[in-house]
PyMOL Python script that loads the backbone (N, CA, C, O; Angstrom):
from pymol import cmd

cmd.read_pdbstr("""\
ATOM      1  N   MET A   1       0.572  -1.164  -0.212  1.00  0.00           N
ATOM      2  CA  MET A   1       0.350  -0.555  -0.048  1.00  0.00           C
ATOM      3  C   MET A   1       0.802   0.993  -0.002  1.00  0.00           C
ATOM      4  O   MET A   1       1.653   1.141   0.875  1.00  0.00           O
ATOM      5  N   ALA A   2       0.480   2.247  -0.710  1.00  0.00           N
ATOM      6  CA  ALA A   2       1.332   3.683  -0.675  1.00  0.00           C
ATOM      7  C   ALA A   2       1.338   4.624   0.303  1.00  0.00           C
ATOM      8  O   ALA A   2       0.205   5.104   0.292  1.00  0.00           O
ATOM      9  N   SER A   3       1.961   5.130   1.107  1.00  0.00           N
ATOM     10  CA  SER A   3       2.141   5.928   1.882  1.00  0.00           C
ATOM     11  C   SER A   3       1.293   6.999   1.265  1.00  0.00           C
ATOM     12  O   SER A   3       1.154   7.220   0.062  1.00  0.00           O
ATOM     13  N   TYR A   4       0.672   7.718   2.414  1.00  0.00           N
ATOM     14  CA  TYR A   4       0.055   8.804   2.067  1.00  0.00           C
ATOM     15  C   TYR A   4       1.043   9.809   2.684  1.00  0.00           C
ATOM     16  O   TYR A   4       1.858   9.611   3.586  1.00  0.00           O
ATOM     17  N   ARG A   5       0.698  11.314   1.756  1.00  0.00           N
ATOM     18  CA  ARG A   5       0.987  12.351   2.717  1.00  0.00           C
ATOM     19  C   ARG A   5       0.422  13.244   3.728  1.00  0.00           C
ATOM     20  O   ARG A   5      -0.532  13.848   3.239  1.00  0.00           O
ATOM     21  N   VAL A   6       0.595  13.497   4.696  1.00  0.00           N
ATOM     22  CA  VAL A   6      -0.376  13.983   5.731  1.00  0.00           C
ATOM     23  C   VAL A   6      -0.032  15.505   5.591  1.00  0.00           C
ATOM     24  O   VAL A   6       1.071  15.785   5.122  1.00  0.00           O
ATOM     25  N   PHE A   7      -0.885  16.513   5.959  1.00  0.00           N
ATOM     26  CA  PHE A   7      -0.675  18.033   5.161  1.00  0.00           C
ATOM     27  C   PHE A   7      -2.013  18.619   7.098  1.00  0.00           C
ATOM     28  O   PHE A   7      -3.193  18.474   6.776  1.00  0.00           O
ATOM     29  N   ILE A   8      -1.925  18.964   8.148  1.00  0.00           N
ATOM     30  CA  ILE A   8      -2.319  19.537   8.571  1.00  0.00           C
ATOM     31  C   ILE A   8      -2.303  21.522   9.058  1.00  0.00           C
ATOM     32  O   ILE A   8      -1.563  22.362   9.571  1.00  0.00           O
ATOM     33  N   LYS A   9      -3.559  21.391   8.502  1.00  0.00           N
ATOM     34  CA  LYS A   9      -4.149  23.146   7.895  1.00  0.00           C
ATOM     35  C   LYS A   9      -3.233  23.887   9.314  1.00  0.00           C
ATOM     36  O   LYS A   9      -3.003  23.278  10.359  1.00  0.00           O
ATOM     37  N   PRO A  10      -2.858  25.161   9.051  1.00  0.00           N
ATOM     38  CA  PRO A  10      -2.663  26.193  10.109  1.00  0.00           C
ATOM     39  C   PRO A  10      -3.384  26.411  11.709  1.00  0.00           C
ATOM     40  O   PRO A  10      -2.924  26.405  12.850  1.00  0.00           O
ATOM     41  N   SER A  11      -4.846  26.615  11.081  1.00  0.00           N
ATOM     42  CA  SER A  11      -5.279  26.606  12.126  1.00  0.00           C
ATOM     43  C   SER A  11      -5.483  25.475  12.810  1.00  0.00           C
ATOM     44  O   SER A  11      -5.666  25.595  14.021  1.00  0.00           O
ATOM     45  N   ALA A  12      -5.502  23.980  12.146  1.00  0.00           N
ATOM     46  CA  ALA A  12      -5.658  22.612  13.093  1.00  0.00           C
ATOM     47  C   ALA A  12      -4.460  22.631  14.081  1.00  0.00           C
ATOM     48  O   ALA A  12      -4.440  22.523  15.307  1.00  0.00           O
ATOM     49  N   GLY A  13      -3.332  22.824  13.049  1.00  0.00           N
ATOM     50  CA  GLY A  13      -1.822  22.725  13.626  1.00  0.00           C
ATOM     51  C   GLY A  13      -2.084  23.564  15.397  1.00  0.00           C
ATOM     52  O   GLY A  13      -1.938  23.013  16.489  1.00  0.00           O
ATOM     53  N   LYS A  14      -2.520  25.091  15.104  1.00  0.00           N
ATOM     54  CA  LYS A  14      -3.104  25.647  16.561  1.00  0.00           C
ATOM     55  C   LYS A  14      -3.565  25.233  17.760  1.00  0.00           C
ATOM     56  O   LYS A  14      -3.127  25.361  18.903  1.00  0.00           O
ATOM     57  N   GLU A  15      -5.035  24.439  17.067  1.00  0.00           N
ATOM     58  CA  GLU A  15      -5.652  23.974  18.132  1.00  0.00           C
ATOM     59  C   GLU A  15      -4.637  22.641  18.711  1.00  0.00           C
ATOM     60  O   GLU A  15      -4.606  22.405  19.918  1.00  0.00           O
ATOM     61  N   LEU A  16      -3.769  21.755  17.659  1.00  0.00           N
ATOM     62  CA  LEU A  16      -3.392  20.727  18.371  1.00  0.00           C
ATOM     63  C   LEU A  16      -2.794  21.576  19.787  1.00  0.00           C
ATOM     64  O   LEU A  16      -3.175  21.598  20.957  1.00  0.00           O
ATOM     65  N   GLU A  17      -1.691  22.238  19.064  1.00  0.00           N
ATOM     66  CA  GLU A  17      -1.027  22.747  20.237  1.00  0.00           C
ATOM     67  C   GLU A  17      -1.666  23.559  21.475  1.00  0.00           C
ATOM     68  O   GLU A  17      -1.063  23.808  22.519  1.00  0.00           O
ATOM     69  N   ALA A  18      -2.539  23.801  21.279  1.00  0.00           N
ATOM     70  CA  ALA A  18      -3.549  24.344  22.317  1.00  0.00           C
ATOM     71  C   ALA A  18      -3.898  23.195  23.380  1.00  0.00           C
ATOM     72  O   ALA A  18      -4.097  23.519  24.551  1.00  0.00           O
ATOM     73  N   ILE A  19      -3.976  21.819  22.967  1.00  0.00           N
ATOM     74  CA  ILE A  19      -4.182  20.431  23.723  1.00  0.00           C
ATOM     75  C   ILE A  19      -3.192  20.635  24.922  1.00  0.00           C
ATOM     76  O   ILE A  19      -1.983  20.765  24.729  1.00  0.00           O
ATOM     77  N   ASP A  20      -3.634  20.653  25.891  1.00  0.00           N
ATOM     78  CA  ASP A  20      -3.271  20.699  27.298  1.00  0.00           C
ATOM     79  C   ASP A  20      -3.388  19.068  28.613  1.00  0.00           C
ATOM     80  O   ASP A  20      -4.090  19.283  29.602  1.00  0.00           O
ATOM     81  N   PRO A  21      -2.951  18.134  28.550  1.00  0.00           N
ATOM     82  CA  PRO A  21      -1.381  17.876  28.526  1.00  0.00           C
ATOM     83  C   PRO A  21      -1.102  17.494  28.053  1.00  0.00           C
ATOM     84  O   PRO A  21      -1.471  16.401  27.623  1.00  0.00           O
ATOM     85  N   ARG A  22       0.004  18.287  27.706  1.00  0.00           N
ATOM     86  CA  ARG A  22       1.436  17.304  27.075  1.00  0.00           C
ATOM     87  C   ARG A  22       1.220  16.246  26.484  1.00  0.00           C
ATOM     88  O   ARG A  22       1.195  16.289  25.254  1.00  0.00           O
ATOM     89  N   LYS A  23       0.937  14.638  27.350  1.00  0.00           N
ATOM     90  CA  LYS A  23       0.724  13.340  27.639  1.00  0.00           C
ATOM     91  C   LYS A  23      -0.495  13.262  25.709  1.00  0.00           C
ATOM     92  O   LYS A  23      -0.252  12.520  24.757  1.00  0.00           O
ATOM     93  N   GLU A  24      -1.820  14.432  25.828  1.00  0.00           N
ATOM     94  CA  GLU A  24      -2.909  13.815  25.155  1.00  0.00           C
ATOM     95  C   GLU A  24      -2.347  14.956  23.718  1.00  0.00           C
ATOM     96  O   GLU A  24      -3.019  14.903  22.688  1.00  0.00           O
ATOM     97  N   ARG A  25      -1.631  15.521  23.749  1.00  0.00           N
ATOM     98  CA  ARG A  25      -1.642  16.225  22.428  1.00  0.00           C
ATOM     99  C   ARG A  25      -0.443  15.182  21.938  1.00  0.00           C
ATOM    100  O   ARG A  25      -0.938  14.581  20.986  1.00  0.00           O
ATOM    101  N   GLU A  26       0.719  14.763  22.125  1.00  0.00           N
ATOM    102  CA  GLU A  26       0.605  14.072  22.053  1.00  0.00           C
ATOM    103  C   GLU A  26       0.503  12.255  21.395  1.00  0.00           C
ATOM    104  O   GLU A  26       1.075  11.552  20.562  1.00  0.00           O
ATOM    105  N   ARG A  27      -0.741  12.136  22.523  1.00  0.00           N
ATOM    106  CA  ARG A  27      -1.034  10.761  21.637  1.00  0.00           C
ATOM    107  C   ARG A  27      -2.282  11.179  20.248  1.00  0.00           C
ATOM    108  O   ARG A  27      -2.392  10.245  19.454  1.00  0.00           O
ATOM    109  N   VAL A  28      -3.038  12.241  19.965  1.00  0.00           N
ATOM    110  CA  VAL A  28      -3.848  13.030  19.436  1.00  0.00           C
ATOM    111  C   VAL A  28      -2.727  13.121  17.822  1.00  0.00           C
ATOM    112  O   VAL A  28      -2.934  12.652  16.702  1.00  0.00           O
ATOM    113  N   ALA A  29      -1.648  13.863  18.323  1.00  0.00           N
ATOM    114  CA  ALA A  29      -0.243  13.644  16.999  1.00  0.00           C
ATOM    115  C   ALA A  29       0.064  12.810  16.927  1.00  0.00           C
ATOM    116  O   ALA A  29       0.362  12.689  15.739  1.00  0.00           O
ATOM    117  N   GLU A  30       0.425  11.232  17.811  1.00  0.00           N
ATOM    118  CA  GLU A  30       0.485   9.967  16.484  1.00  0.00           C
ATOM    119  C   GLU A  30      -0.406   9.410  15.975  1.00  0.00           C
ATOM    120  O   GLU A  30      -0.373   8.920  14.846  1.00  0.00           O
ATOM    121  N   ARG A  31      -1.046   9.404  16.496  1.00  0.00           N
ATOM    122  CA  ARG A  31      -2.516   9.055  15.242  1.00  0.00           C
ATOM    123  C   ARG A  31      -2.581   9.982  14.383  1.00  0.00           C
ATOM    124  O   ARG A  31      -2.938   9.255  13.456  1.00  0.00           O
ATOM    125  N   ILE A  32      -2.529  11.021  13.911  1.00  0.00           N
ATOM    126  CA  ILE A  32      -2.410  11.899  13.313  1.00  0.00           C
ATOM    127  C   ILE A  32      -1.178  11.522  12.331  1.00  0.00           C
ATOM    128  O   ILE A  32      -1.635  11.724  11.206  1.00  0.00           O
ATOM    129  N   ARG A  33       0.220  11.053  12.196  1.00  0.00           N
ATOM    130  CA  ARG A  33       1.057  10.241  11.985  1.00  0.00           C
ATOM    131  C   ARG A  33       0.647   9.397  11.329  1.00  0.00           C
ATOM    132  O   ARG A  33       1.024   9.216  10.171  1.00  0.00           O
ATOM    133  N   ALA A  34      -0.347   8.587  12.011  1.00  0.00           N
ATOM    134  CA  ALA A  34      -0.003   6.861  11.619  1.00  0.00           C
ATOM    135  C   ALA A  34      -0.895   6.966  10.578  1.00  0.00           C
ATOM    136  O   ALA A  34      -0.791   6.119   9.691  1.00  0.00           O
ATOM    137  N   LEU A  35      -1.920   7.976  10.456  1.00  0.00           N
ATOM    138  CA  LEU A  35      -2.411   8.102   8.290  1.00  0.00           C
ATOM    139  C   LEU A  35      -1.862   8.124   7.493  1.00  0.00           C
ATOM    140  O   LEU A  35      -2.243   7.817   6.363  1.00  0.00           O
ATOM    141  N   ALA A  36      -0.873   8.461   7.780  1.00  0.00           N
ATOM    142  CA  ALA A  36       0.511   8.048   6.581  1.00  0.00           C
ATOM    143  C   ALA A  36       0.384   6.785   6.541  1.00  0.00           C
ATOM    144  O   ALA A  36       0.510   6.682   5.321  1.00  0.00           O
ATOM    145  N   ALA A  37       0.209   5.534   6.955  1.00  0.00           N
ATOM    146  CA  ALA A  37       0.330   4.473   6.509  1.00  0.00           C
ATOM    147  C   ALA A  37      -0.962   3.339   6.394  1.00  0.00           C
ATOM    148  O   ALA A  37      -1.035   2.191   5.956  1.00  0.00           O
ATOM    149  N   ASP A  38      -1.843   4.196   6.966  1.00  0.00           N
ATOM    150  CA  ASP A  38      -3.378   3.657   7.171  1.00  0.00           C
ATOM    151  C   ASP A  38      -4.292   5.111   6.993  1.00  0.00           C
ATOM    152  O   ASP A  38      -4.762   5.429   8.085  1.00  0.00           O
ATOM    153  N   PRO A  39      -4.560   5.811   6.192  1.00  0.00           N
ATOM    154  CA  PRO A  39      -5.548   6.334   6.086  1.00  0.00           C
ATOM    155  C   PRO A  39      -7.372   6.301   6.643  1.00  0.00           C
ATOM    156  O   PRO A  39      -8.274   7.131   6.539  1.00  0.00           O
ATOM    157  N   ARG A  40      -7.326   5.393   7.037  1.00  0.00           N
ATOM    158  CA  ARG A  40      -8.702   4.744   7.504  1.00  0.00           C
ATOM    159  C   ARG A  40      -8.692   3.886   8.674  1.00  0.00           C
ATOM    160  O   ARG A  40      -9.307   2.825   8.781  1.00  0.00           O
ATOM    161  N   PRO A  41      -8.045   4.355   9.425  1.00  0.00           N
ATOM    162  CA  PRO A  41      -7.586   3.124  10.061  1.00  0.00           C
ATOM    163  C   PRO A  41      -8.992   2.254  11.170  1.00  0.00           C
ATOM    164  O   PRO A  41     -10.147   2.159  10.755  1.00  0.00           O
ATOM    165  N   HIS A  42      -8.625   1.810  12.315  1.00  0.00           N
ATOM    166  CA  HIS A  42     -10.293   1.354  12.989  1.00  0.00           C
ATOM    167  C   HIS A  42     -10.706   2.480  14.133  1.00  0.00           C
ATOM    168  O   HIS A  42     -10.205   3.229  14.972  1.00  0.00           O
ATOM    169  N   GLY A  43     -11.971   2.068  13.575  1.00  0.00           N
ATOM    170  CA  GLY A  43     -12.595   3.366  14.448  1.00  0.00           C
ATOM    171  C   GLY A  43     -12.723   4.965  13.937  1.00  0.00           C
ATOM    172  O   GLY A  43     -13.137   5.999  14.461  1.00  0.00           O
ATOM    173  N   CYS A  44     -12.211   4.650  12.782  1.00  0.00           N
ATOM    174  CA  CYS A  44     -12.681   5.814  11.481  1.00  0.00           C
ATOM    175  C   CYS A  44     -13.661   6.094  11.108  1.00  0.00           C
ATOM    176  O   CYS A  44     -13.956   5.305  10.210  1.00  0.00           O
ATOM    177  N   GLU A  45     -14.244   6.642  11.227  1.00  0.00           N
ATOM    178  CA  GLU A  45     -15.944   7.337  10.518  1.00  0.00           C
ATOM    179  C   GLU A  45     -15.795   8.989   9.727  1.00  0.00           C
ATOM    180  O   GLU A  45     -15.163  10.045   9.746  1.00  0.00           O
ATOM    181  N   LYS A  46     -17.153   8.081   8.914  1.00  0.00           N
ATOM    182  CA  LYS A  46     -17.388   9.395   8.480  1.00  0.00           C
ATOM    183  C   LYS A  46     -18.612  10.265   8.797  1.00  0.00           C
ATOM    184  O   LYS A  46     -19.695   9.977   9.305  1.00  0.00           O
ATOM    185  N   LEU A  47     -18.143  11.325   8.376  1.00  0.00           N
ATOM    186  CA  LEU A  47     -19.373  12.515   8.814  1.00  0.00           C
ATOM    187  C   LEU A  47     -20.432  13.020   8.227  1.00  0.00           C
ATOM    188  O   LEU A  47     -20.403  13.805   7.280  1.00  0.00           O
ATOM    189  N   SER A  48     -21.353  12.610   8.739  1.00  0.00           N
ATOM    190  CA  SER A  48     -22.435  12.472   8.651  1.00  0.00           C
ATOM    191  C   SER A  48     -22.987  13.475   7.823  1.00  0.00           C
ATOM    192  O   SER A  48     -23.079  14.321   8.711  1.00  0.00           O
ATOM    193  N   GLY A  49     -23.643  14.328   6.329  1.00  0.00           N
ATOM    194  CA  GLY A  49     -24.387  15.109   6.258  1.00  0.00           C
ATOM    195  C   GLY A  49     -22.458  15.626   4.934  1.00  0.00           C
ATOM    196  O   GLY A  49     -22.502  16.386   3.967  1.00  0.00           O
ATOM    197  N   ARG A  50     -21.413  15.037   5.341  1.00  0.00           N
ATOM    198  CA  ARG A  50     -20.092  15.502   5.457  1.00  0.00           C
ATOM    199  C   ARG A  50     -19.652  14.121   4.160  1.00  0.00           C
ATOM    200  O   ARG A  50     -19.431  13.068   4.758  1.00  0.00           O
ATOM    201  N   SER A  51     -19.537  14.010   2.943  1.00  0.00           N
ATOM    202  CA  SER A  51     -19.401  13.293   2.559  1.00  0.00           C
ATOM    203  C   SER A  51     -17.635  13.178   2.426  1.00  0.00           C
ATOM    204  O   SER A  51     -17.199  12.095   2.037  1.00  0.00           O
ATOM    205  N   GLU A  52     -16.907  13.993   2.661  1.00  0.00           N
ATOM    206  CA  GLU A  52     -15.875  13.888   2.130  1.00  0.00           C
ATOM    207  C   GLU A  52     -15.335  14.001   3.983  1.00  0.00           C
ATOM    208  O   GLU A  52     -14.511  13.272   4.535  1.00  0.00           O
ATOM    209  N   LEU A  53     -15.671  14.493   4.248  1.00  0.00           N
ATOM    210  CA  LEU A  53     -14.834  14.169   5.726  1.00  0.00           C
ATOM    211  C   LEU A  53     -14.559  12.773   7.186  1.00  0.00           C
ATOM    212  O   LEU A  53     -15.535  12.143   7.595  1.00  0.00           O
ATOM    213  N   TYR A  54     -14.019  12.678   7.404  1.00  0.00           N
ATOM    214  CA  TYR A  54     -13.834  11.084   8.613  1.00  0.00           C
ATOM    215  C   TYR A  54     -12.939  12.373   9.658  1.00  0.00           C
ATOM    216  O   TYR A  54     -12.438  13.487   9.506  1.00  0.00           O
ATOM    217  N   ARG A  55     -13.229  10.982  11.144  1.00  0.00           N
ATOM    218  CA  ARG A  55     -13.309  11.135  12.698  1.00  0.00           C
ATOM    219  C   ARG A  55     -12.474  10.693  12.904  1.00  0.00           C
ATOM    220  O   ARG A  55     -11.832  10.435  11.886  1.00  0.00           O
ATOM    221  N   VAL A  56     -11.859  10.293  14.122  1.00  0.00           N
ATOM    222  CA  VAL A  56     -11.107   9.555  14.606  1.00  0.00           C
ATOM    223  C   VAL A  56     -10.934  10.529  16.008  1.00  0.00           C
ATOM    224  O   VAL A  56     -10.718  11.734  16.139  1.00  0.00           O
ATOM    225  N   ARG A  57     -11.186   9.137  17.239  1.00  0.00           N
ATOM    226  CA  ARG A  57     -11.735   9.601  18.405  1.00  0.00           C
ATOM    227  C   ARG A  57     -10.037   9.149  19.385  1.00  0.00           C
ATOM    228  O   ARG A  57      -9.794   7.971  19.644  1.00  0.00           O
ATOM    229  N   VAL A  58      -9.569   9.696  19.585  1.00  0.00           N
ATOM    230  CA  VAL A  58      -8.455   9.404  21.103  1.00  0.00           C
ATOM    231  C   VAL A  58      -9.046  10.454  22.201  1.00  0.00           C
ATOM    232  O   VAL A  58      -9.245  11.668  22.177  1.00  0.00           O
ATOM    233  N   GLY A  59      -9.225   9.489  23.122  1.00  0.00           N
ATOM    234  CA  GLY A  59     -10.025   9.553  24.241  1.00  0.00           C
ATOM    235  C   GLY A  59     -10.687  10.874  24.257  1.00  0.00           C
ATOM    236  O   GLY A  59     -11.430  10.978  23.281  1.00  0.00           O
ATOM    237  N   ARG A  60     -10.684  12.464  25.405  1.00  0.00           N
ATOM    238  CA  ARG A  60     -11.799  13.058  24.594  1.00  0.00           C
ATOM    239  C   ARG A  60     -11.300  13.858  23.759  1.00  0.00           C
ATOM    240  O   ARG A  60     -12.015  14.856  23.845  1.00  0.00           O
ATOM    241  N   TYR A  61      -9.957  14.178  22.460  1.00  0.00           N
ATOM    242  CA  TYR A  61     -10.288  14.464  21.363  1.00  0.00           C
ATOM    243  C   TYR A  61     -10.754  13.698  20.317  1.00  0.00           C
ATOM    244  O   TYR A  61     -10.755  12.469  20.242  1.00  0.00           O
ATOM    245  N   ARG A  62     -11.174  14.553  19.465  1.00  0.00           N
ATOM    246  CA  ARG A  62     -11.310  14.018  17.635  1.00  0.00           C
ATOM    247  C   ARG A  62     -10.397  15.182  17.253  1.00  0.00           C
ATOM    248  O   ARG A  62     -10.116  16.194  17.895  1.00  0.00           O
ATOM    249  N   PHE A  63      -9.883  14.651  15.665  1.00  0.00           N
ATOM    250  CA  PHE A  63      -9.524  15.589  14.704  1.00  0.00           C
ATOM    251  C   PHE A  63     -10.311  14.693  13.535  1.00  0.00           C
ATOM    252  O   PHE A  63     -10.546  13.499  13.348  1.00  0.00           O
ATOM    253  N   VAL A  64     -10.601  16.043  12.811  1.00  0.00           N
ATOM    254  CA  VAL A  64     -11.464  15.909  11.159  1.00  0.00           C
ATOM    255  C   VAL A  64     -10.310  15.594  10.687  1.00  0.00           C
ATOM    256  O   VAL A  64      -9.245  15.703  11.295  1.00  0.00           O
ATOM    257  N   PHE A  65     -10.524  15.032   9.160  1.00  0.00           N
ATOM    258  CA  PHE A  65      -9.591  15.087   8.132  1.00  0.00           C
ATOM    259  C   PHE A  65     -10.409  14.335   6.574  1.00  0.00           C
ATOM    260  O   PHE A  65     -11.472  13.716   6.629  1.00  0.00           O
ATOM    261  N   SER A  66      -9.944  14.479   5.815  1.00  0.00           N
ATOM    262  CA  SER A  66     -10.352  14.365   4.172  1.00  0.00           C
ATOM    263  C   SER A  66      -8.516  14.135   3.576  1.00  0.00           C
ATOM    264  O   SER A  66      -7.417  14.685   3.649  1.00  0.00           O
ATOM    265  N   ILE A  67      -9.426  12.512   2.787  1.00  0.00           N
ATOM    266  CA  ILE A  67      -9.163  12.174   2.481  1.00  0.00           C
ATOM    267  C   ILE A  67      -8.600  11.862   0.826  1.00  0.00           C
ATOM    268  O   ILE A  67      -8.895  10.667   0.797  1.00  0.00           O
ATOM    269  N   ASP A  68      -7.881  12.189  -0.808  1.00  0.00           N
ATOM    270  CA  ASP A  68      -7.663  12.738  -1.430  1.00  0.00           C
ATOM    271  C   ASP A  68      -6.631  11.075  -2.134  1.00  0.00           C
ATOM    272  O   ASP A  68      -5.460  11.076  -2.516  1.00  0.00           O
ATOM    273  N   ASP A  69      -7.615   9.845  -2.085  1.00  0.00           N
ATOM    274  CA  ASP A  69      -6.830   9.229  -2.501  1.00  0.00           C
ATOM    275  C   ASP A  69      -5.967   8.765  -4.157  1.00  0.00           C
ATOM    276  O   ASP A  69      -5.325   7.732  -4.351  1.00  0.00           O
ATOM    277  N   SER A  70      -6.219   9.881  -5.152  1.00  0.00           N
ATOM    278  CA  SER A  70      -5.813  10.379  -6.296  1.00  0.00           C
ATOM    279  C   SER A  70      -4.701  10.624  -6.035  1.00  0.00           C
ATOM    280  O   SER A  70      -3.735  10.382  -6.759  1.00  0.00           O
ATOM    281  N   ALA A  71      -4.677  11.240  -4.750  1.00  0.00           N
ATOM    282  CA  ALA A  71      -3.115  12.146  -4.741  1.00  0.00           C
ATOM    283  C   ALA A  71      -2.272  11.658  -3.561  1.00  0.00           C
ATOM    284  O   ALA A  71      -1.248  12.283  -3.284  1.00  0.00           O
ATOM    285  N   ALA A  72      -2.654  10.508  -2.797  1.00  0.00           N
ATOM    286  CA  ALA A  72      -2.089  10.082  -2.166  1.00  0.00           C
ATOM    287  C   ALA A  72      -1.870  11.080  -0.752  1.00  0.00           C
ATOM    288  O   ALA A  72      -0.796  11.185  -0.160  1.00  0.00           O
ATOM    289  N   GLU A  73      -3.114  11.760  -0.377  1.00  0.00           N
ATOM    290  CA  GLU A  73      -2.710  13.115   0.571  1.00  0.00           C
ATOM    291  C   GLU A  73      -4.175  12.765   1.464  1.00  0.00           C
ATOM    292  O   GLU A  73      -5.022  11.945   1.111  1.00  0.00           O
ATOM    293  N   ILE A  74      -4.213  13.469   2.489  1.00  0.00           N
ATOM    294  CA  ILE A  74      -4.542  12.832   3.952  1.00  0.00           C
ATOM    295  C   ILE A  74      -4.631  15.207   4.428  1.00  0.00           C
ATOM    296  O   ILE A  74      -3.716  16.029   4.379  1.00  0.00           O
ATOM    297  N   GLN A  75      -5.697  15.343   4.693  1.00  0.00           N
ATOM    298  CA  GLN A  75      -5.718  17.156   5.095  1.00  0.00           C
ATOM    299  C   GLN A  75      -6.489  17.342   5.909  1.00  0.00           C
ATOM    300  O   GLN A  75      -7.688  17.515   5.690  1.00  0.00           O
ATOM    301  N   VAL A  76      -5.644  17.345   7.645  1.00  0.00           N
ATOM    302  CA  VAL A  76      -6.033  16.988   9.151  1.00  0.00           C
ATOM    303  C   VAL A  76      -6.530  18.927   8.609  1.00  0.00           C
ATOM    304  O   VAL A  76      -5.894  19.845   8.089  1.00  0.00           O
ATOM    305  N   VAL A  77      -8.806  18.666   9.389  1.00  0.00           N
ATOM    306  CA  VAL A  77      -8.629  20.421   9.137  1.00  0.00           C
ATOM    307  C   VAL A  77      -9.252  21.126  10.759  1.00  0.00           C
ATOM    308  O   VAL A  77      -9.594  22.268  11.064  1.00  0.00           O
ATOM    309  N   LYS A  78      -9.205  20.137  11.357  1.00  0.00           N
ATOM    310  CA  LYS A  78      -9.436  20.469  12.575  1.00  0.00           C
ATOM    311  C   LYS A  78      -9.435  19.393  13.664  1.00  0.00           C
ATOM    312  O   LYS A  78      -9.246  18.295  13.141  1.00  0.00           O
ATOM    313  N   VAL A  79      -9.596  19.306  15.157  1.00  0.00           N
ATOM    314  CA  VAL A  79      -8.184  19.325  16.116  1.00  0.00           C
ATOM    315  C   VAL A  79      -9.266  19.815  17.197  1.00  0.00           C
ATOM    316  O   VAL A  79      -9.649  20.984  17.144  1.00  0.00           O
ATOM    317  N   GLY A  80      -9.795  18.891  18.236  1.00  0.00           N
ATOM    318  CA  GLY A  80     -10.569  19.718  19.551  1.00  0.00           C
ATOM    319  C   GLY A  80     -10.955  18.720  20.250  1.00  0.00           C
ATOM    320  O   GLY A  80     -10.798  17.522  20.015  1.00  0.00           O
ATOM    321  N   HIS A  81     -11.470  19.231  21.127  1.00  0.00           N
ATOM    322  CA  HIS A  81     -12.495  17.909  22.531  1.00  0.00           C
ATOM    323  C   HIS A  81     -13.440  18.094  21.572  1.00  0.00           C
ATOM    324  O   HIS A  81     -13.622  18.933  20.690  1.00  0.00           O
ATOM    325  N   ARG A  82     -14.188  16.783  22.078  1.00  0.00           N
ATOM    326  CA  ARG A  82     -15.244  16.190  21.372  1.00  0.00           C
ATOM    327  C   ARG A  82     -16.683  17.073  21.841  1.00  0.00           C
ATOM    328  O   ARG A  82     -17.761  16.631  21.444  1.00  0.00           O
ATOM    329  N   LYS A  83     -16.660  18.087  22.531  1.00  0.00           N
ATOM    330  CA  LYS A  83     -17.377  18.995  22.822  1.00  0.00           C
ATOM    331  C   LYS A  83     -17.420  20.051  21.887  1.00  0.00           C
ATOM    332  O   LYS A  83     -18.511  20.607  21.767  1.00  0.00           O
ATOM    333  N   GLU A  84     -16.143  20.596  20.950  1.00  0.00           N
ATOM    334  CA  GLU A  84     -15.885  22.033  20.649  1.00  0.00           C
ATOM    335  C   GLU A  84     -15.473  21.434  18.747  1.00  0.00           C
ATOM    336  O   GLU A  84     -15.463  22.309  17.882  1.00  0.00           O
ATOM    337  N   VAL A  85     -15.274  20.438  18.477  1.00  0.00           N
ATOM    338  CA  VAL A  85     -14.814  20.082  17.132  1.00  0.00           C
ATOM    339  C   VAL A  85     -15.305  19.844  16.348  1.00  0.00           C
ATOM    340  O   VAL A  85     -14.550  19.741  15.381  1.00  0.00           O
ATOM    341  N   TYR A  86     -16.947  19.537  15.987  1.00  0.00           N
ATOM    342  CA  TYR A  86     -17.853  19.656  14.487  1.00  0.00           C
ATOM    343  C   TYR A  86     -18.649  20.754  14.840  1.00  0.00           C
ATOM    344  O   TYR A  86     -19.698  20.822  14.198  1.00  0.00           O
ATOM    345  N   ARG A  87     -18.394  21.940  15.962  1.00  0.00           N
ATOM    346  CA  ARG A  87     -18.965  23.169  15.633  1.00  0.00           C
ATOM    347  C   ARG A  87     -17.975  23.384  14.684  1.00  0.00           C
ATOM    348  O   ARG A  87     -17.976  24.418  14.015  1.00  0.00           O
TER     349      ARG A  87
END
""", "prot")
cmd.dss("prot")
cmd.show_as("cartoon", "prot")
cmd.util.cbc("prot")
cmd.orient("prot")
């Protein structure tokens, strides 16, 4: 399977850096890096109403991303607490 390139929008990068404690931030970052090898990991779900977006749960946090299979690219568009990420 080909490796995907993972891009993080600048706004999502700021949201990722705002996660505290550091241990939680590192867990989320590791799951984002793992998307390069497996773009649809176990627990990945499509968002209803937004056919191009997926989400992954990491404890209390979620990240939302899109997959472009033709270009082998993944773009992380939102990172945040489960209460706020879908707004």
